[in-house]
TORVOPA-176205 format. One record per atom (N, C-alpha, C): x, y, z; residue in one letter. Coordinates in steps of 0.2 Angstrom, whole numbers, plus 2048, in hexadecimal, padded with zeros to 3 digits. Each point is the difference from the previous one (the first is absolute). Layout:
XYZA...
This chain:
84885E87EM7FF7FC7F9M8007FA7FEM7FA7FF7FDT7FF7F87FET8057FF7FCT8007F97FDW8047FE7FDW7FE8027F7W7F67FF800F7FF8027FBF8048077FEF800806804E8018057FFE8098007FEE8037FE804L8077FE7FFL8007FC7F9L7FB7FC7FEH8037FE7F7H7FE8057FEH7FB8077FFR8008027FBR803807800R8047FF806K805805801K8068017FEK8027F77FFR8077FD7FDR7FE8027F8R7F97FD7FFR7FF8027F9R8008057FDR7FE807803M8018057FFM8088047FDM8067FE806V8048017FFV8037FB7F9V8017FB802A8017FA7F8A7FD8037FBA7FA8057FFS7FE8037F8S8038047FFS803805806V801806800V8097FE7FBV8047FB804A8057FD7FEA8017FF7F9A7FA7FB7FCA8007FD7FAA7FF8067FAA7FC807803C8008047FCC8058037FCC804803809V8088037FDV8047FB7FBV8007FA804A8047FC7FCA7FC7FE7F7A7FC7FF801T7FC8027F9T8038067FBT801805805L80280A7FCL8097FD7FFL8037FB802G8078007FEG803803806G7FC805805L804802805L8057FC805L7FD7F9801V8067FB805V7FF7F97FCV8067FD800A7FF7FC7FBA8017FA806A7FE7FA7FFP7FF7FC803P8077FD800P8037FD807S8067FE800S8007F9803S8057FC800H8017F9803H800800807H800806803A7FF803808A7F77FE801A7FD8037FCD7FA7FF800D7FC7F97FFD8037FB800R7FD7FC7FDR8047F9803R800801808P8037F9803P7FE7FB7FFP8047FA804R7FD7FB7FDR7FB7FE806R7F98007FFR7FA801803R7FA7FC7FCR7FD7FB804P7FD7FE7FBP7FA8057FFP7FA7FF7FAI7FC8047FFI7F87FA802I7FD805803T7FA7FB801T7F98037FBT7FF7F97FEL7F88057FCL7F97FC804L7FE804801L7F67FB802L7FC8017FDL7FB7FC7FEA7FB7FE7FCA7FA7FE801A7FB8057FFI7FA7FE800I7FB8027FCI7FA7FC7FET7FD7FF7F9T7F7800803T7FE8017FDD7F78007FED7FF7FF807D801807803F7FC800807F7F8800801F7FE8067F9H7F97FE800H7FD805806H801802802G7FC805807G7FF7FD805G8047FB801A8007FB805A805805807A7FB804803L802803806L7FF7FC806L7FC7FC802S7FF7FE806S8027F7800S7FF7FF7F9S8007F8801S8027FD7F9S8017FC7FEG8047FE7FAG7FE7F7800G7FB7FD806G7FA7FD7FEG8037FB807G8007F87FCQ8007FA806Q8057FB7FAQ8067FE804D8037FA7FBD7FB7F8801D7FE7FD7F8R7FD7FC802R8027FB802R8057FE801V8057FA802V7FE802809V803803802T802803808T7F9805800T7FE8017FFQ7F8803803Q805806803Q806803800R802804802R7FF8087FER7FE807802P8018067FDP8058027FDP8008037FAW8078017FDW7FE8097FCW809802800G7FC8067FCG7FE807803G8008047FCG7FB805803G806808801G7FC8067FFA806805803A8047FF804A8007FE807I802800804I8067FB7FFI7FF7FB801A8037FA7FFA8068027FAA7FE8027FBL8068047FAL804807807L7FD801801G803805803G8067FD804G7FF7FD805N8047FF806N8057FA7FBN8007FE7FAA8057FB7FEA8038057FCA7FF8077FFV8058037FBV805803804V7FB803806R804803806R8077FD803R7FF7F97FFR8067FA803R8048017FCR7FC7FE7F9A8057FF7FBA8038077FFA7FE808801R806803800R805802805R7FD7FD806A807802806A8047FA7FDA7FF7FB7FFA8057FC7FEA8068047FBA7FC8037FCA8058037F9A7FE8077FFA802804804P7FD807802P8028057F9P8057FF7FDD8028057FDD8017FE7F9D8007F97FCR7FE7FE7FAR7FA7FA7FFR7F9803802C7FB7FF801C7FC8027FCC7FE7FD7FAF7FC8037FCF7FA7FA801F7F7805800L7FB7FD7FCL7FC8017FCL7FC7F97FBF7FE8017FAF7F97FD801F7FD8047FCD7F77FB7FFD8007FF7F8D7FE7F87FFA8007FE7FBA7F88027FCA7FC805804G7F98027FCG7F97FC803G7FB8037FDD7F97FD803D7FF803808D802807802E801802805E7F9801804E7FA8017FDM7FA805801M7FA7FD802M7FE7FB7FCQ7F97FE7FFQ8017FA803Q7F97FD804G7FE7FA805G7FF802804G800804806T7FB7FF806T7FC8087FFT7FD7FD807P7FA8087FFP806806802P8037FE806A803806804A8058037F9A8017FC7F9S8038057FDS7FC8017FAS7FB7FE7FEN7FC8017FAN7FA804801N801802807F7F78077FFF804804801F807800800D8048097FBD8077FC7FDD7FC7FE7FCC8047FF7F9C8067FD801C8037FC806G808800801G802803802G7FD806801R806805804R8047FD807R7FB7FC803P8037FD806P8057FE800P8027FA7FBA8057FD7FFA8048027FDA8028077FCV8048037FCV803803808V7FD800804A802805807A8047FA803A8007FA800I8017FD805I8087FE7FDI8007FE7F9L8088007FBL802806803L7FE806800N803807801N8037FF808N7FE7FD805R8027FE806R8067FB800R7FE7FC7FDL8057FA7FEL8088047FEL8008077FEG8058017FCG8047FE7FBG7F97FE7FAT8007FD7F9T8058037FCT8057FD7FCD8058037FDD7FB8027F9D8007FA7FCA7FC8027FAA7FB7F8801A7F98017F9A7FC7FB801A7FF7FE7F7A8007F9800A7FD8007F8A7F7800800A8008047F8L7F9800800L7FC7FA800L7FA7FE804G7FE7FA7FEG7F78037FCG8007F97FEN7FA8007FBN7F8804806N8007FD805H7F9805804H802805804H8088047FDE7FE808801E7FC8017FCE7FE7FC7FBF7FB8057FBF7F6800800F8017FF807D7FC7FA800D7F8806802D802804802W7FE8097FFW8008047FCW8028017FAG8048027FCG805804801G8038027FAV8078047FEV7FD805806V7FB8047FED801809807D8027FC803D7FC7FB805T8027FF807T8067FC801T8027FD7FBL8087FE802L8048077FFL7FD8057FBA805806801A802804807A7FA800802V800803809V8027FB804V7FF7F97FER8057FE804R809800802R7FE8007F7R80A801802R803805801R7FB806801S803807803S8007FF808S7FC7FC802E8017FF809E8067FB801E8037FC7FAM8077FE802M805801802M8047FE805R807803804R8067FC7FDR7FD7FC7FAY8047FA7FAY7FF8017FBY8057FF7FBT7FE7FE7F8T7FA7FC7FET7FF8017FDL7FB7FB7FBL8017FE7FAL8027FB800L8047FC7F8L7FD7FC7FBL8008037FBA8007FA7FBA8028047F9A8057FA7FEA8048017F9A7FB7FE7FBA7FC7FC801N7FE7FD7F8N7F8803800N7FF805802V7F98027FFV8038067FDV7F98017F9F8018077FDF7F98017FBF7FF806800E7F88047FEE8017FC7F7E7FA7FE800R7FF7FB7F9R8018077FBR7FD807800V8008037FAV808805800V801800805S806807802S8077FA800S7FF7F9800G8057FB801G806803807G7FD805803K806802807K7FD7FE805K8037FE806R801800805R7FB804805R7F87FE804P7FD805803P805805804P7FD801803A803808803A8017FE809A7FB7FB800W7FE800807W8047FA802W8067FD7FAV8037FA804V8087FF7FDV8067FE802Q8048007FFQ8057FA7FEQ8048007FDP8037F97FEP8057FC803P802806802W8077FF806W802804805W8047FE803T802806806T8067FC804T804807802I8057FD804I801803808I8017FD804V7FE800807V8097FD803V803806802Q805801805Q800801806Q8037FA804R8007FF806R8077FC802R806805804D8057FE803D8057FE7FCD8008067FAG8047FF7FAG8007FB7FEG7F87FD7FDV8007FD7FAV7FA8017FEV8018007F7R7FA8027FCR7FE7F97FDR7F8800803L7FC7FB7FDL7FA8017FBL8028007FAG7FC7FE7FCG7FA7FC800G7FA8027FFV7FA7FC801V7FA8037FAV8027F77FDI7FA8037F8I7FB7FB801I7FA803800G7F97FF801G7FC7FD7FAG7FB7FB803F7FD7FD7F9F7F87FF803F7FB8007FCA7F87FE801A8007FA7FDA7FB7FB801T7FF7FC7FDT7FE7FE7F9T8008007F9P8007FF7FBP7F67FF800P7FD7FA806E7FB7FD800E7FB807801E803806803T7FB805803T7F98007FAT8018037FAP7FB8007FDP7F97FA802P8037FC801T7F97FA801T8007FE809T805803802T7FE7FF809T7FF805806T7FC8067FAT7FE807805T7FA8017FAT7FC803801L7FB8037FCL8048037F8L7FD7FB7FCP8058027F9P7FF8067FCP7F9803805Q7FF8087FCQ805805804Q8017FE805N805805805N8068017FCN8027FB7FDV8077FE7FDV8018017F9V7F98017FAA8008007FAA8058077FCA803804805H8028057FBH8097FE803H8017FC802L8077FC802L8037FA7FFL8068007FER8047F87FCR805800806R8007F8801F8047FD805F8057FD7FBF8058007FFD8047FF7FBD8057F8806D8037FC7FBP8007FA805P80B804803P7FF800806P806801804P8057FD7FEP8007F9800E8088007FFE8038007F9E7FB8047F9K8038057FCK803804800K7FE803806L801808802L806801804L8007F9805L8077FE805L8088047FFL8027FC7F9P8068027FFP8018067FFP7FE8037FDG8028097FDG7FD803808G7FC7FF805L7FF803806L8067FF802L8027FA802V8077FF804V8048047FFV8018017FAR8068037FDR801808801R7F98017FER800809802R801801808R7FC7FB805V800802807V80B7FF801V8017FA7FFR8077FF800R8048077FER7FC8037F9R8058097FDR7FE805806R7FA800804A7FE805803A804800807A8047F9800G8037FF808G8007FB805G7FA7FD7FDA7FE7F9805A8077FC800A7FF7FF807Q8047FA802Q8007F9801Q7F8801802V7FD7F8800V7F98007FDV7FE8007FDV7F97FF7FBV7FD7F9804V7F8802802V7FC7FD801V7F97FF7FCV7FE7FC800V7F88007FCV7FB7FE804V7FC8047FFV7F9802805V7FC7FF7FBV7FC7F9800G7FA8007FDG7F97FD802G7FB8037FEH7F97FC800H8017F97FCH8047FB801I8017FB7F8I8007FA805I7FD7FA7FEP7FE7FC805P8067FB7FFP8007FA804G8047FA7FFG7FC7F9806G8057FB800Y7FD7FC804Y8067FB802Y8037FB806Q8047FF801Q7FF7F9802Q8027FB7FDR7FF7F9800R8047FE806R7FC7FA802Q8037FB808Q807800800Q8058007F8D8067FE800D804808801D7FB8047FFG805807803G7FF8047F9G7FF7FE7FAV8008037FAV7FA8067FEV8028047FEI7FD8067FFI7FC7FF7F9I7FA8027FEE7FE7FF7FAE7FB809801E7FE7FF7F8G7FA8067FFG8048057FDG7FB806800A8028047FCA808806803A8007FE807V808803805V8047FC7FEV8007FA7FDA8057FB802A8058047F7A7F88017FBD8038027F9D804807801D7FC803803L803806802L807803803L8017FB805A8067FE804A8077FF7FAA7FC7FD7FBR8057FD7F9R8028047FCR7FB8067FFA8018047FCA8028057FFA807803804A803804800A8087FF803A8068007FDP8077FF807P7FE808804P8057FF804G7FD807804G7FD802804G7FB7FC801V7F9801805V8047FB806V800803807D8027FD805D7FC7FC806D7F98017FFA7F97FE803A7F98037FDA7FD7F9801V7F88027FBV7FC7FF807V7FD805800I7F97FF806I7F97FF7FBI7FE7FD801G7F87FF7FDG7FA800804G7FC7FE7FDG7F9801804G7FA7FC7F9G7F9800803H7FC8027FCH7FD7F7800H8047FC802S7FD7F9802S7FF7FF808S802802802H800800808H8007F8801H806801800T8067FA800T803801804T8067F8804F806804803F8047FC7FDF8048057FDV8067FC7FAV805805806V8067FE801A8077FF801A8037FD7FFA8078037FBG8047FA7FCG8048057F9G8047FC7FDQ8038027FDQ7FE7FF7FAQ8038027F7V8007FF7FBV8058027FDV8037FC7FDD8068017FED805804803D8017FF807G802804805G7FF807801G7F98027FDV7FD808802V7FA7FC805V802805805P7FA7FF808P7F98017FEP7FD7FB801V7F88057FEV7FC7FD805V7FA803803V7FD801805V7F88027FEV7FA7FB803I7FA8047FFI7FD800808I7FE804803A7FE800807A7FA7FF800A7FC7FA7FEA7F87FF800A7FB805800A7FB804803S7FC804801S800802806S7FB806800S7FE801807S803801808S8038017FCG809801807G7FF7FA804G8017F97FBR8017FB804R8047FD7FFR8088037FEA8078007FFA8038057FEA807801804L8038067FEL8077FA7FCL8038057FBG8047FA7FAG806804805G8077FD7FER806804801R8057FE7FCR8068037FEI8037FF7FAI806803801I8067FF803Q805801803Q8077FF7FCQ8018077FEL8047FF7F9L808800804L8057FC800A8058027FFA8058037FBA801807805W8048067FCW807802802W8038007FAD808800800D803807800D7FA803801G8028087FFG8008037F9G8007FB7FBH7FE8017F9H7FD7FB7FAH7FE7FC805R7FB7FC7FCR7FC7F8805R7FB7FF7FEV7FE7FA803V8047FA7FDV8017FC808R8047FA800R7FA7FA802R7FC803802G7FB7F77FFG7FA804806G7FB7FC800A7FD801805A7FB7F9804A7FC804806E7FB7FC803E7F98027FEE7FD7FB801V7F78027FFV7FD7FD804V7FC802807V7FC7FE803V7FA802801V7FB7FC7FFL7F8802801L7FD7FF807L7FD804805Q7FE800805Q7F87FF800Q8007FC802T7F77FF804T7FF806804T7FB804800L7FC804805L7FA7FF803L8027FB806W7FB801804W7FE802805W7FA8037FFA7FA806805A8007FE806A7FF7F9802D7FF800805D807801806D8068017FES8057FF804S803809800S7FD8047FDI802806800I800804807I806803801V800804806V8018087FFV7F9804800V7FF8047FFV804807804V804802800M804808800M7FB804803M804803805P7FB806803P8018067FBP7FB8027FEG8008067FAG8007FE7FDG7FF7F97FAD8027FE7FBD7FE8037FBD8008077FBP7FC8037FBP7FB7FC7FDP8047F87FEI7F97FE7FBI7FB7FB803I801800805A7FC7FC804A7FA806803A803804801A7F9805801A7FD8037FBA8038027FAF7FF8027FBF7FA7F97FDF8017FB801V7FA7F97FDV7FB801807V801802804D7FB800807D7FC8057FED8018077FES7FD8057FCS7FC7FF7FAS8027FB7FCI7FE8017FCI7F87F9800I8037FC803E7FC7F9802E7FA802805E800806805R7FA803803R7FC8047FBR8038037FCA7FE8037FCA7F97FE7FBA8027FA7FDV7FF7FA7FBV7FA7FC804V8017FE80AA7FE7FB7FFA7F7800803A7FE8077FFP7F97FF800P7FB7FE7FAP8048017FAR8007FD7F8R8007F97FFR8057FE803V8027F87FFV7FE7FB805V7FD801808S8007FC804S7F97FB7FFS7FA8047FDR7FB7FC801R8027FA7FDR7F97FC801V8037F87FFV7FA8007FDV8007FD7FAV7FD7FC7FCV7FD7FC7FBV8057FA802G7FE7FB802G8047FA802G7FF7F9800R8057FE803R8017F77FDR806800800A8027FB7FAA7FF7F9805A7FE7FB7FDA7FE7F9805A8097FC7FFA8058017FER8067FE7FFR8048047FCR8067FE800P8058067FCP7FF7FF7FCP8018057FAL7FE8037FBL8068027FBL8017FB7FDG8088007FBG7FD8057FAG8048037FBT7FD8037FAT7FD7FD7FAT7FF7F9802E7FD7FE7FAE7F87FE803E8017FF807D7F9803804D7FD8057FED805807801L7FC8037FEL7FF8027F8L8037FE7FDA7FF8027F7A7FA7FD800A7FD7FC803N7F97FA7FDN7FB806805N801801807Y7FA807803Y8018057FDY8058047FDT7FF8067FBT7FD7FE7FAT8027FB7FDT7FB7FF7FAT7F9800801T7FF7FB804D7F87FF802D7FD805803D803806804A7FE805800A7FD8047FAA8058037FDM8018027F9M7FC7FE7FCM7FC7F9800R7FB7FC7FDR7F8807803R8017FC806A7F9803805A7FF8087FEA805803801A7FD8067FEA8018037FBA8017FE7F9S8008037FAS7FA7FA7FDS7FF7FC7FFG7F97FB800G8047FB7F7G808801801A8037FD7FCA8007F77FFA8007FE7FCD8007F77FFD806800801D8068027FEI8087FD802I805808802I8027FD805A804807802A8087FD801A8048067FEM8077FE801M803805804M8067FC803T806807802T8077FD800T803803804N8087FF7FFN8027FE806N8067FC802P8027FC804P805808805P8038047FBG802806802G7FE805804G7FA8017FFG7FA803802G8007FF808G8007F9803I8007FD806I804802804I804801804R805802803R8027FE806R7FB7FE803R8037FC807R7FB7FB801R8017FC804D7FD7F8804D7FD805805D7F97FC802L7FC802806L8017FB806L801801807P8007F9805P7F9801801P7FD7F9805A7FA800800A7FF804806A7F9804800G7FD801806G7FE8077FCG7FF806806P7FE8087FDP8028027FAP7FD8037FBI8038037F9I7FD806802I8068047FFT7FE809801T8008037FBT7FE806800V8008057FAV8078027FDV8077FE806G8048007FBG8067F97FFG7FC7FC801H8007FA7FEH7FF8007F7H7F98007FFV7FF8027F9V8058057FAV801806804F8048037FDF8077FF7FFF8027FA804E8067FE7FFE8027FA7FCE7F97FC800V7FE7FC7FAV8008037F8V7FC8057FFL8008037FAL800807803L8098037FFP8008067FFP8008067FAP7FD7FC7FAF8018027FBF7FA8037FFF8008077FDE7F98037FFE7FC7FE7F8E7FD7FC7FFN7FD7FB7FAN7FB7FF802N7FC7FF7FAV7F88027FFV8017FC7FBV7F77FD800L7FD7FC7FDL7FE8017F9L8027FB7FDV7FE8027F8V7FD7FC7FDV7FA8007FDT7FB7FC7FBT8007FE7FAT7FF7FC7FFM8007FD7F8M7FD7FB7FDM7FD7FF7F9R7FE7FA7FER8077FE7FCR7FE7FA800L8077FD7FEL7FD7F87FCL8007FD7FAR8007FB7FFR8057FB804R7FE7FB7FFG8047F9803G8077FF7FDG8018017F9S8067FE7FCS804808804S7FD805800E803806801E801802807E7FF7FB804L801801806L8057FB802L8027FA7FAK8057FC802K8068047FEK8008037FAR8078047FDR801803805R7FC804805I801806805I8057FA804I7FD7FB804L8037FC806L8067FE7FDL8027FD7F9G8057FD7FAG806806803G7FE8057FFS807807800S8037FF804S7FE7FE808K804800807K7FD7FA804K8007F8800P7FC800802P8037FF807P808801801D8017FD807D7FF808802D7FA804801K800805803K7F8801800K7FB7FA7FBV7F9800803V7FE7FB805V7FC808805R7FD7FB808R7F78007FDR7FD7FC7FFL7F98007FFL7FA7FD806L7FA8057FFG7FC7FE803G7F88007FAG7FD7F9802G7F98007FBG8047F97FBG8057FF800A8027FA7FDA8077FE802A8037FD7FCR8077FA803R8027FE7F9R8077FD800G8008007FAG80A7FF7FEG8027FE7FCH8078007FFH8018027F8H8078027FFA8058007FCA8067FB7FFA8018017FAT8067F8800T8048037FBT8008087FFA8048017FEA7FF8097FDA806806803A7FE8077FFA7FD8017F9A7FD8077FFR7FF8027FBR7FD7FC7FAR7FB7FB803D7FF7FB7FCD7F77FF801D7FB8067FEA7F97FC802A8007FA7FFA7FF7FC7FAA7FF7F97FFA8037FB806A806804805A8027FC805A7FD802806A7FA805800V7FD800806V7FA7FE800V7FD7FD805Q7FA7FC802Q7FC803806Q7FA800800L7FD804805L7FA7FC801L7FD801805E7F97FB803E7FE805806E7F97FF801H7FC806806H8037FD805H7FC803806A8017FB805A7FD7FA803A7FC7FE7FAD7FB7FC801D8027F97FBD8068017FDG8047FC7FCG7FD8007F8G7FA8047FET7FE8027F9T8068037FBT8027FE7FBP8068047FEP7FC8077FEP8048057FDL7FE8067FCL8017FE7FBL7FC8047FBR8008007F9R8038067FDR8057FD7FBD8028067FDD7FD8057FCD7F97FD7FCD7FC808800D7FA800803D8007FF807S7FC804805S803806802S7FB805802T803805802T7FF802808T805802803Y80180180AY8018077FFY7FB800805V804807806V805800805V8058037FDF8097FC802F80080A806F8027FE806V804806805V8077FE803V8048057FCT807801803T802806804T805801801N803807802N8018047FBN802807803N8038047FAN8067FD7FEN803800804F8097FF7FFF7FF7FA7FCF7FF7FA800I7FF7FB7FCI7FD8037F8I7FD804801F7FB8027FAF8058037FCF802805803G8088057FDG8047FD7FCG8017FA7FFG8057FD7FFG8057FC808G7FE803806G8047FD804G8037F77FFG8047FE803D8057FD802D8007FA7F9D7FF8047FAG8017FE7F8G7FA7FD7FFG7FB801802F7F87FD7FEF8008047F7F7FC7FC7FCT8018047F9T7F77FD7FFT7FB8037FBG7FC7FE7FCG7FA804803G800804803F7F9804802F7FD8037FCF8058017FAE7FE8067FAE7FA7FE7FDE7FE7F8800V7F77FD7FCV7FA801807V803804806A7FA7FF805A7FB8037FDA7FA7FF803R7FA8037FFR7FC804804R7FD806801D7FC802804D806800809D8058027FFV805803805V7FE805804V7FF7FE808Q7FE806805Q806801803Q803803802M806803805M7FB804806M7FF7F9806T7FA802804T804805804T7FB802806D803803805D8027FA806D8017FC7FFL8007FC805L8067FD804L803803805R8077FD801R8027F9803R8037FF7FDL8017F9804L8017FE802L804806806R8007FE808R7FB7FF803R7FA8077FDD7FA800804D7FD7FB800D7FF7FD7F8V7FC7F97FEV8017FA806V8077FE802V8037FE802V7FE801809V7FF803802Q7FF803809Q7F77FF7FDQ7FC8027FCQ7F87FF801Q8017F97FFQ8027FC7FEA7FF7FA801A8027FC807A803804802M8037FB806M7F9803807M7FF8057FFE7FE805806E7F87FB7FDE7FF8017FBE7F97FA7FFE7FE7F9802E807800800A8007F8802A800800809A802805802T802801808T7F9801801T7FB8047FCR7F9801805R7FA7F97FCR8057FA7FEE7FB7FB800E8027FB805E805802803G8037FB805G8057FB7FCG8038057F9R8067F87FDR806803800R8077FC801D805800800D8018027F9D8058037FFV8068007F9V8037FB7FDV7FF7FA7FFD8017FA7FDD8017FF7FAD8018037FBP8018007FAP8027F87FEP7FE7FD7F8E8027F87FFE8088017FFE8057FD804P8067FF7FEP8027FD7FAP8068027FEG8047FB7FBG7FF8067F9G8038007F9R8018037FBR7F98007FCR7FE8037FDR7FA7FD7FER8017FF7F5R8078037FEF8047FF7F9F806800802F8037FA7FBE8067FE803E8038017F8E808803800A8028027FCA8067FC7FEA8048007FDP8067FC7FDP805800805P800805804S807801805S7FC7FE806S7FB801802S7FC7FC805S7FD7FA804S8017FD7F8R7FF7F97FER8057FA803R
């Protein structure tokens, strides 16, 4: 019996015991709760990273991926076999060809094999629409949680997600409350979630803690797709810190969404965010005295892929190999060559230039969040392009006056990445603070009309952009952004040119100046 099968068997036994206790047939006793620590393992933002989590920019070492993650989880469980719980803080599926080609099913299969207990709902879980999400939910052997998501019309929580759950293991009843990020409407295709409402988690948390405690939870953990950051002095900031302060009675907070490395405490509450793509495994060890938590240790382990020892018969390694072999013919073809290592700003410039060339527009704009990885120098494959641009965005063209374009750029200047123009903003949400000029240095005129191209995510209000209602001659094209960029690379290859975009940001915002 593999450790995954043994863990599933233990979970089944624990679930039966929890049901019996809930029915009042067996009352938990002090003997059921000896003084042994409780281990919480945390992952987040897996983004379909079956085979790799990329390369560390500093050391150039490969890190992350499902196999590295599986090895780390197995070792952690071996050290704490009875009271070890695994939680995921969302954004499981979207991001690689291996996962996206099957609408996230392989990523869910990985989390099942890891023995995940519960997961928060991430914004990118909506990228293929609610119907596909509901199908993925039916395949999960763990509980999908989001206490702050409601249907706009009925005011009820959707049937495919739960606000909280209780997991019982080794005599301890662990209550888990989940949250989605309130930013979801602007960080997935807005039309996919237009029928849903995402309430502030901190307003709901106190009542949820009381409810979960009344249901018998002895320990309460929050798992949220909620971002945060850690300063060099160890202080944790951001929404995850606000959440940790929002209610007494929470024993630990597990966050996500920001792809950051966070491990510490906020007002005595342990907090962890385990980066992304399997690059880290968070571990919170709660000191348990048989009645309550008396302290905590927080550790964040970096998972280097070049130091993996794959066990014979490892089910995760075998599954990853089968998926990678299936998609290899579609992703291994070389379409270009990078003249040098390309960061996301370089790739944003290349993307907007390709958008202009494909659409005939004067000016192009994309968003930095749509460009998901760097590229090393050397051959660029179809798979690389997919990982840079994993979302199924298409080009949208329109006509805008210069003054109208400035208002759009000024609505979210830190998210602007331009082609065909350059400029800066001295303040947010102020068209008068936006200065624009053509690539040759001549200013854009407020009263002149320009053909503008962007992607359908931005046009629909993604990342918080506003002002598109004044656009004229709007055309939702059938040109997929990823295909446009790939075709530009292939054309460069035919002409004997490397991919070597203009470096540097073309539009400076207050936060980047």
